C-alpha positions as CSV (number, residue, x, y, z in Angstrom):
1,M,4.4,19.1,9.1
2,K,5.8,15.7,8.6
3,K,3.6,12.7,9.4
4,T,5.4,9.6,10.5
5,T,4.0,6.1,11.0
6,K,5.1,4.0,14.0
7,R,4.8,0.3,14.0
8,L,3.5,-1.5,17.1
9,G,5.3,-4.7,18.0
10,G,6.0,-7.4,15.5
11,T,9.3,-8.9,14.5
12,N,9.4,-7.7,10.9
13,D,11.5,-4.5,10.8
14,G,10.5,-2.2,8.0
15,H,9.1,1.1,7.0
16,V,5.7,1.9,5.7
17,L,5.7,4.6,3.0
18,G,3.1,7.3,3.0
19,E,0.8,7.8,0.1
20,R,2.6,11.0,-1.2
21,T,6.1,9.4,-0.8
22,F,5.0,6.3,-2.7
23,A,3.5,8.5,-5.5
24,A,6.7,10.5,-5.8
25,I,8.9,7.4,-6.0
26,T,6.6,5.7,-8.6
27,A,6.6,8.9,-10.7
28,V,10.4,9.0,-10.8
29,E,10.5,5.2,-11.6
30,G,7.9,5.7,-14.4
31,I,5.5,3.2,-12.7
32,S,1.7,3.8,-12.9
33,L,-1.1,2.0,-11.1
34,S,-3.6,0.0,-13.1
35,P,-7.3,1.1,-12.8
36,E,-7.9,-2.0,-10.7
37,S,-5.1,-1.0,-8.3
38,R,-6.3,2.6,-8.0
39,K,-9.8,1.3,-7.2
40,R,-8.4,-1.1,-4.5
41,L,-6.3,1.7,-2.9
42,S,-9.3,4.1,-2.9
43,S,-11.5,1.4,-1.3
44,M,-8.8,0.7,1.4
45,K,-8.5,4.4,2.2
46,K,-12.3,4.8,2.6
47,R,-12.5,1.7,4.8
48,K,-9.6,3.1,6.9
49,L,-7.7,-0.2,7.0
50,T,-4.7,-0.6,9.2
51,N,-1.3,-1.0,7.5
52,E,-1.3,-4.7,8.2
53,E,-4.8,-5.1,6.7
54,Q,-3.8,-3.1,3.6
55,R,-0.7,-5.2,3.2
56,T,-2.8,-8.4,3.5
57,E,-5.3,-7.2,0.9
58,V,-2.6,-6.2,-1.6
59,I,-0.8,-9.5,-1.2
60,R,-4.1,-11.4,-1.6
61,A,-4.9,-9.4,-4.8
62,Y,-1.5,-10.3,-6.4
63,I,-1.7,-14.0,-5.4
64,E,-5.1,-14.2,-7.0
65,A,-3.8,-12.5,-10.1
66,K,-0.9,-15.0,-10.4
67,T,-3.3,-17.9,-10.2
68,R,-5.5,-16.8,-13.1
């Protein structure tokens, strides 16, 4: 059974990848998550954040990392 995600409203056209799809792409590309990123993703999943909330949290984490 294929699970799809629909976006509600908004002007930004795009597609949100599912967790398994993202994992498959990163495996092919040879990309691996840092322990900090794994912890953040696990936390977001437990808190059941919306796609927009997850996006905001990831962007905030990378902005903070760049300013260090």
